[in-house]
C-alpha positions in Angstrom: -33.2 175.1 -54.4 -32.5 171.7 -52.8 -35.2 169.3 -51.5 -37.8 170.9 -49.2 -40.1 169.6 -46.4 -43.1 171.7 -45.3 -44.3 171.7 -41.7 -47.8 173.0 -41.0 -48.6 174.1 -37.5 -52.4 174.8 -37.2 -52.8 176.8 -34.1 -56.1 178.1 -32.6 -55.5 181.7 -33.8 -52.8 181.3 -36.5 -52.0 178.6 -39.1 -48.3 178.5 -40.2 -46.6 176.8 -43.0 -42.8 176.6 -42.8 -40.3 175.3 -45.4 -37.1 173.6 -44.3 -34.3 172.0 -46.2 -33.2 168.4 -45.3 -30.6 169.7 -42.9 -33.3 171.5 -40.9 -32.6 175.1 -42.1 -35.6 177.3 -42.3 -36.1 178.6 -45.8 -39.4 180.5 -45.7 -42.6 180.8 -43.8 -46.2 182.0 -44.2 -49.0 182.5 -41.8 -52.8 183.2 -42.0 -55.0 184.2 -39.1 -57.5 181.7 -37.9 -60.8 182.6 -36.2 -62.8 181.0 -33.4 -65.9 182.0 -31.5 -66.1 182.2 -27.7 -69.6 181.8 -26.5 -71.4 183.2 -23.5 -72.0 179.7 -22.1 -68.2 179.0 -21.9 -68.0 177.4 -25.3 -65.2 177.9 -27.8 -65.9 176.7 -31.4 -64.2 176.9 -34.8 -65.5 176.5 -38.3 -63.9 173.3 -39.7 -64.4 174.2 -43.4 -62.9 177.7 -42.8 -59.9 176.2 -41.0 -59.2 174.0 -44.0 -59.5 176.9 -46.4 -57.1 179.0 -44.3 -54.7 176.0 -44.3 -54.9 176.1 -48.1 -54.3 179.9 -48.1 -51.2 179.4 -46.0 -49.7 176.8 -48.4 -50.4 179.1 -51.3 -48.8 182.0 -49.5 -45.7 179.9 -48.8 -45.4 179.2 -52.5 -45.4 182.9 -53.1 -42.4 183.1 -50.8 -40.7 180.2 -52.6 -41.9 180.2 -56.2 -40.2 177.0 -57.2 -41.4 175.1 -54.1 -43.7 172.8 -56.1 -40.7 171.4 -57.9 -38.6 170.8 -54.8 -41.0 169.7 -52.0 -40.6 166.1 -51.0 -42.9 165.8 -48.0 -45.4 167.7 -45.9 -46.2 167.2 -42.2 -49.1 168.6 -40.2 -49.4 169.3 -36.5 -51.9 171.5 -34.7 -53.8 172.5 -31.6 -54.6 169.6 -29.3 -57.7 168.3 -27.5 -61.1 169.5 -28.7 -63.6 167.5 -30.8 -63.8 167.8 -34.7 -66.7 165.6 -35.9 -67.1 164.4 -39.5 -69.8 162.4 -41.1 -69.5 159.3 -43.3 -68.7 161.4 -46.3 -65.8 163.2 -44.5 -67.8 166.4 -44.1 -68.1 168.4 -40.9 -71.1 167.7 -38.7 -70.9 171.3 -37.3 -68.4 173.6 -35.7 -65.5 172.0 -33.8 -65.3 172.2 -30.0 -61.9 173.6 -29.1 -59.5 173.0 -26.2 -60.7 176.3 -24.8 -64.3 175.0 -24.4 -65.2 174.6 -20.7 -68.8 173.6 -20.9 -68.1 170.1 -19.6 -66.4 171.4 -16.5 -69.1 170.4 -14.0 -69.4 166.9 -15.4 -65.6 166.6 -15.1 -65.6 167.8 -11.5 -68.3 165.2 -10.6 -66.5 162.4 -12.4 -63.2 163.1 -10.8 -64.7 162.1 -7.4 -65.5 158.5 -8.7 -63.6 155.3 -8.5 -63.9 155.0 -12.3 -61.6 158.1 -12.7 -59.0 156.5 -10.4 -59.0 153.5 -12.8 -58.9 155.7 -15.9 -56.0 157.8 -14.6 -53.9 154.8 -13.5 -54.0 153.6 -17.1 -53.9 156.8 -19.1 -51.6 158.8 -16.8 -53.7 161.9 -17.8 -55.9 164.0 -15.6 -59.4 164.6 -16.9 -60.3 168.2 -18.0 -63.2 169.8 -19.9 -60.9 170.5 -22.9 -60.6 166.8 -23.7 -62.6 164.9 -26.2 -64.1 162.4 -23.7 -65.9 165.1 -21.6 -66.8 167.0 -24.8 -68.6 163.9 -26.1 -70.6 163.9 -22.9 -71.6 167.5 -23.5 -72.5 166.8 -27.1 -74.7 163.8 -26.0 -76.6 166.1 -23.7 -76.8 169.3 -25.7 -76.4 168.4 -29.4 -77.4 164.7 -29.8 -78.4 165.2 -33.5 -74.9 166.5 -34.4 -73.3 163.6 -32.6 -75.6 161.1 -34.2 -74.4 162.2 -37.7 -70.8 161.7 -36.8 -68.8 158.8 -38.2 -65.5 159.9 -36.6 -64.4 162.1 -33.7 -61.1 163.8 -34.7 -58.8 166.6 -33.7 -57.6 169.7 -35.7 -54.5 168.1 -37.3 -56.5 164.9 -38.0 -59.1 167.0 -39.9 -56.4 168.7 -42.0 -54.7 165.3 -42.6 -58.0 164.0 -43.8 -58.5 166.9 -46.2 -55.0 166.4 -47.6 -55.1 162.6 -48.0 -58.6 161.3 -47.6 -57.4 159.2 -44.7 -59.1 159.0 -41.3 -56.5 158.8 -38.5 -55.1 160.3 -35.4 -51.7 159.7 -33.7 -50.6 158.1 -30.4 -49.7 161.4 -28.8 -53.3 162.5 -29.0 -55.4 159.4 -29.0 -53.7 157.6 -26.1 -53.9 160.4 -23.5 -57.6 160.7 -24.3 -58.7 157.1 -24.5 -55.7 154.9 -24.0 -53.0 153.3 -21.9 -49.6 155.0 -22.0 -47.8 151.8 -21.3 -49.3 150.0 -24.4 -49.4 153.2 -26.5 -52.8 152.1 -27.8 -56.5 152.6 -27.0 -57.6 150.9 -23.8 -61.1 149.5 -23.6 -61.2 149.8 -19.8 -60.5 153.5 -20.1 -63.2 154.0 -22.7 -65.6 152.0 -20.6 -64.7 154.0 -17.4 -65.7 157.2 -19.3 -69.0 155.6 -20.3 -68.2 156.0 -23.9 -67.9 152.4 -25.2 -70.9 153.1 -27.6 -68.6 155.7 -29.3 -65.6 153.3 -29.7 -66.3 152.9 -33.4 -65.9 156.7 -33.9 -62.3 156.7 -32.7 -59.8 156.9 -35.7 -57.0 154.4 -36.1 -53.6 155.4 -34.6 -50.8 156.3 -37.0 -47.1 156.6 -36.2 -46.0 159.4 -38.6 -42.3 158.5 -38.4 -43.2 155.0 -39.8 -45.9 155.7 -42.4 -47.3 158.4 -44.6 -50.2 158.9 -47.1 -50.3 160.7 -50.4 -51.7 164.1 -51.3 -55.0 163.6 -53.2 -55.7 165.2 -56.6 -58.4 167.4 -55.1 -56.0 168.7 -52.4 -53.3 169.1 -55.0 -55.6 171.3 -57.1 -56.5 173.4 -54.1 -53.0 173.9 -52.7 -50.9 173.9 -55.9 -48.7 171.1 -54.5 -48.0 168.0 -56.5 -50.5 165.1 -56.3 -48.9 162.0 -54.6 -46.7 164.2 -52.3 -46.0 162.2 -49.0 -48.1 163.6 -46.2 -47.2 162.8 -42.6 -49.6 163.1 -39.6 -47.2 164.5 -36.9 -47.6 164.5 -33.2 -49.7 167.1 -31.3 -48.3 170.6 -31.5 -46.9 170.7 -28.0 -44.9 167.5 -28.6 -43.6 168.9 -31.9 -42.6 172.1 -30.1 -40.9 170.2 -27.4 -39.0 168.0 -29.8 -38.1 171.0 -31.9 -36.9 172.9 -28.8 -34.7 170.1 -27.4 -36.7 168.2 -24.8 -35.0 165.0 -25.9 -31.3 164.8 -26.7 -30.1 163.3 -30.0 -27.8 160.4 -30.6 -24.8 162.4 -29.4 -26.4 164.1 -26.4 -27.5 162.0 -23.5 -29.8 164.0 -21.3 -30.7 162.9 -17.8 -34.2 161.7 -16.8 -36.2 164.7 -15.8 -34.9 167.2 -18.4 -37.6 169.7 -19.0 -39.1 171.9 -21.7 -41.4 174.9 -21.2 -43.4 176.5 -24.0 -44.0 180.1 -22.8 -46.9 181.2 -25.0 -50.5 182.2 -24.3 -50.6 179.0 -22.3 -47.7 177.6 -20.3 -46.8 174.0 -21.3 -44.3 172.4 -19.0 -42.9 169.0 -20.0 -40.5 166.5 -18.4 -38.8 163.8 -20.4 -39.4 160.2 -19.4 -37.4 157.6 -21.4 -39.6 154.7 -20.4 -43.0 154.0 -18.9 -41.3 153.2 -15.6 -39.8 156.7 -15.5 -43.3 158.3 -15.5 -44.4 159.9 -12.2 -48.1 159.8 -11.7 -49.6 162.8 -9.9 -51.6 162.2 -6.7 -53.9 165.1 -7.7 -54.6 163.4 -11.1 -53.7 166.4 -13.2 -51.5 166.7 -16.2 -50.9 164.5 -19.2 -48.7 161.6 -20.1 -48.0 161.9 -23.9 -46.3 159.5 -26.2 -43.3 160.9 -28.0 -42.5 159.9 -31.6 -39.7 157.7 -30.2 -40.3 154.1 -29.2 -41.2 153.8 -25.5 -40.5 157.4 -24.7 -42.9 160.0 -23.1 -43.4 163.6 -22.2 -45.1 164.2 -18.9 -47.0 167.5 -19.2 -48.6 170.0 -17.0 -50.2 173.0 -18.5 -51.0 176.4 -17.1 -54.1 177.6 -18.9 -52.8 181.2 -18.8 -49.1 182.2 -19.2 -48.3 185.3 -21.2 -52.0 186.2 -21.2 -51.2 187.5 -17.7 -48.5 189.9 -19.1 -50.9 191.0 -21.9 -53.6 191.8 -19.3 -51.2 193.9 -17.2 -49.8 195.9 -20.2 -53.3 196.4 -21.7 -54.5 197.7 -18.4 -51.6 200.2 -18.4 -52.2 201.3 -22.0 -55.9 201.8 -21.3 -55.2 204.0 -18.2 -52.7 206.1 -20.1 -55.1 206.6 -22.9 -58.0 207.6 -20.6 -56.0 210.4 -18.9 -55.2 211.9 -22.3 -51.7 210.6 -23.1 -50.7 208.8 -26.3 -51.7 205.2 -25.8 -48.5 203.2 -26.0 -48.5 200.1 -28.3 -48.2 196.6 -26.9 -44.7 196.3 -28.5 -43.6 199.5 -26.7 -44.7 198.2 -23.3 -43.2 194.8 -23.9 -39.9 196.5 -24.6 -40.0 198.1 -21.1 -41.0 195.0 -19.3 -37.5 193.8 -18.4 -36.6 197.2 -17.1 -39.6 197.2 -14.8 -38.9 193.7 -13.5 -35.2 194.6 -12.8 -36.2 197.8 -11.0 -38.5 196.1 -8.5 -37.5 194.2 -5.4 -37.5 190.4 -5.5 -40.4 188.5 -4.0 -42.2 191.6 -2.7 -45.6 190.4 -3.9 -47.2 187.0 -4.5 -49.2 186.6 -7.7 -51.3 183.6 -8.8 -51.5 183.7 -12.6 -54.9 182.0 -13.0 -56.4 184.7 -15.1 -58.1 182.5 -17.6 -61.9 182.4 -17.3 -61.6 178.6 -17.6 -59.7 178.4 -14.3 -56.6 176.2 -14.1 -55.7 172.6 -15.3 -52.1 172.2 -14.1 -50.9 171.1 -11.7 -54.4 171.1 -10.3 -57.8 171.1 -12.0 -60.2 173.8 -10.8 -62.4 175.7 -13.2 -63.1 178.3 -10.5 -59.4 179.3 -10.0 -58.7 183.0 -10.4 -55.7 185.3 -10.4 -54.8 187.4 -7.4 -52.1 189.6 -5.9 -51.3 188.9 -2.3 -49.4 191.4 -0.1 -50.2 194.7 -1.7 -49.4 197.9 0.3 -49.5 201.6 -0.5 -45.8 201.8 -1.5 -46.1 199.2 -4.3 -45.9 200.6 -7.8 -46.5 199.3 -11.3 -43.0 197.9 -11.5 -43.7 195.8 -8.5 -46.9 194.4 -10.2 -44.9 193.6 -13.3 -42.2 191.8 -11.3 -44.9 189.9 -9.4 -46.6 188.8 -12.6 -43.4 187.5 -14.1 -42.5 185.7 -10.8 -46.0 184.2 -10.7 -45.5 182.6 -14.1 -42.2 181.1 -12.9 -43.7 179.9 -9.7 -46.6 178.3 -11.6 -44.0 176.5 -13.8 -42.2 175.2 -10.7 -45.5 174.0 -9.3 -46.0 172.0 -12.5 -42.5 170.5 -12.5 -42.8 169.5 -8.8 -46.0 167.6 -9.6 -44.2 165.6 -12.3 -41.4 164.5 -10.0 -39.1 167.5 -10.2 -36.1 168.3 -12.4 -32.7 166.7 -12.7 -31.5 168.4 -15.9 -31.8 171.7 -17.7 -35.0 173.2 -19.0 -35.3 174.0 -22.7 -37.4 177.0 -23.6 -39.5 178.1 -26.5 -42.4 180.5 -27.0 -42.6 184.3 -27.1 -41.8 185.0 -23.4 -38.5 183.1 -23.8 -37.2 186.3 -25.4 -37.4 188.2 -22.1 -34.0 188.1 -20.4 -35.5 189.0 -17.0 -38.1 186.3 -17.2 -35.5 183.6 -18.2 -33.2 184.6 -15.4 -36.2 184.5 -12.9 -37.3 181.1 -14.2 -33.8 179.6 -13.8 -33.7 180.9 -10.2 -37.2 179.7 -9.3 -36.7 176.3 -10.9 -33.1 176.1 -9.5 -32.1 174.6 -12.8 -30.1 175.8 -15.8 -32.3 177.1 -18.6 -31.5 177.1 -22.3 -33.6 178.6 -25.1 -33.9 177.7 -28.8 -33.0 180.1 -31.5 -35.7 178.5 -33.7 -38.8 180.7 -34.2 -40.9 177.8 -35.4 -40.0 174.9 -33.2 -43.4 173.2 -33.7 -43.3 173.2 -37.5 -39.6 172.0 -37.3 -40.6 169.1 -35.0 -43.3 168.1 -37.4 -41.1 168.4 -40.5 -38.4 166.4 -38.8 -40.9 163.5 -38.3 -41.6 163.7 -42.1 -37.8 163.6 -42.8 -37.6 160.3 -40.9 -40.8 159.0 -42.5 -39.5 159.4 -46.0 -36.1 158.1 -45.2 -34.2 161.4 -45.6 -33.0 161.1 -41.9 -32.2 157.8 -40.3 -34.3 158.2 -37.1 -35.5 160.8 -34.7 -32.3 160.9 -32.6 -30.3 161.6 -35.7 -32.8 164.2 -36.7 -32.4 165.9 -33.4 -28.6 166.0 -33.9 -29.0 168.0 -37.1 -32.3 169.8 -36.7 -32.3 170.8 -33.0 -29.0 170.7 -31.2 -27.3 173.3 -33.5 -30.1 175.8 -32.8 -29.8 175.7 -29.0 -28.8 179.0 -27.3 -26.5 179.7 -24.4 -27.2 178.2 -21.0 -28.5 180.5 -18.3 -27.4 179.2 -14.9 -29.6 179.9 -11.8 -28.4 182.7 -9.5 -27.9 180.9 -6.1 -28.8 184.0 -4.1 -32.0 184.5 -6.0 -32.9 180.8 -5.7 -32.4 181.1 -1.9 -35.0 184.0 -1.9 -37.5 182.2 -4.1 -37.5 178.9 -2.2 -39.7 180.1 0.7 -41.7 182.3 -1.8 -42.7 179.2 -3.7 -43.8 177.4 -0.5 -46.0 180.4 0.3 -47.3 180.4 -3.3 -48.4 176.8 -3.1 -49.8 177.2 0.4 -51.9 180.2 -0.7 -53.3 178.6 -3.8 -54.5 175.6 -1.8 -56.0 177.8 0.9 -57.9 179.8 -1.8 -59.6 176.9 -3.5 -62.7 177.0 -1.2 -62.9 180.8 -1.6 -62.9 180.4 -5.4 -65.7 177.8 -5.2 -67.8 180.1 -2.9 -67.2 183.1 -5.3 -68.3 181.0 -8.3 -71.5 179.9 -6.5 -72.2 183.5 -5.5 -71.8 184.6 -9.1 -74.2 182.0 -10.4 -76.7 183.0 -7.8 -76.4 186.6 -8.9 -77.0 185.7 -12.5 -80.2 183.7 -11.5 -81.5 186.7 -9.6 
């Protein structure tokens, strides 16, 4: 076995560890389920100690796949779920359960703050819309509801930062995460005006230092080595946030031999829909009048990913297919598995007429955060009649996901290049073809199954000097794994253009209806 780099991708529900050789070829992988708690009050929390233990289990499992790994590993990089608040005390111990990006309990405070002049100032510097999932609003909530827990905290971290601490003993975060929460994207550093605008200057001392993982790394401690079975002193890299590592791994940014135009996109089609647009400089960033989305530092000097995120992407498909399975089971048939129904999805989509129904995919109970922020947003079919059948619903859901993606890209200034794809839904040929037509842009998937871990490991390869720089890493680790280009069907694009206009008109018209519905629901609970 040649030299190996490990990439850890600590997701909300699964922690993965993937081994790569120095040319970017995947050698083995392991995964362990992670667990979180969704609370009745809209909270979402995760046990910090258990998350670390599951990370350890994943690394042990990877060594079972590659028995000689300990003798050949030369670096390890860690990425993970973004946003949220992971508090530690002065001894490096958890102050309680972590608040996750799914936590919506600060939603009303966010809605109120977004109406203030302070938020205008904050957004102009950070380039990031405020949402309940972010650390700033979650610190507000903790101040009000768990002041004792917050008072014990020495540092406010994120998931990957917590794992990096357990591996190295170092307290740090990285620019991709720290800057969009509390910084200025132009300086790529914390910004005191932003922190003051949020009313959080008294927590400034709790913010970790910012670390560029491509330029520095720490060493695996003896305690972490004993727990994981990896060699003490192993270089450990704090990589960028998971969506950035996924985007880099899937080809958002070209390498040294591939010059991509400004506005090249990348969509991660998973449970959530992450849509990113490459900006090679601060001047190329397009700020959104609705103050939604993120401006995220890439692990390349002066480069950024503009990001808009649909809270629910494939969750919409899961809901539709689970509903079908439940109905079949209730009438006495054999309940089909989710995999069986997924295998039929493309057939249903192709069998139904184009743009027959309009579907807004806001099925998350937390509402929507991109390209608009509304915790009351809800999913809906528009235009149903008695001749519509299940295939029509399936096509409308797939079209809705693609229309939501275009809504996000339009808010970031539009597209001028192709869109690179990753995530589970990218395996659906019907969805990819629909997306190309709706976006009116060529779409190209990645054959990598673990783009996030690959992006993190590539940063480690640069950090230890195994690869010259990130563009050279992309040449070897990303470009060879890109799939075939799917060009947009001009006739389909013609059909979808007015359909998208109706989609956006309807979602704007429905916002006061969502707000009234939410107030009615609250009144009903009080009664």
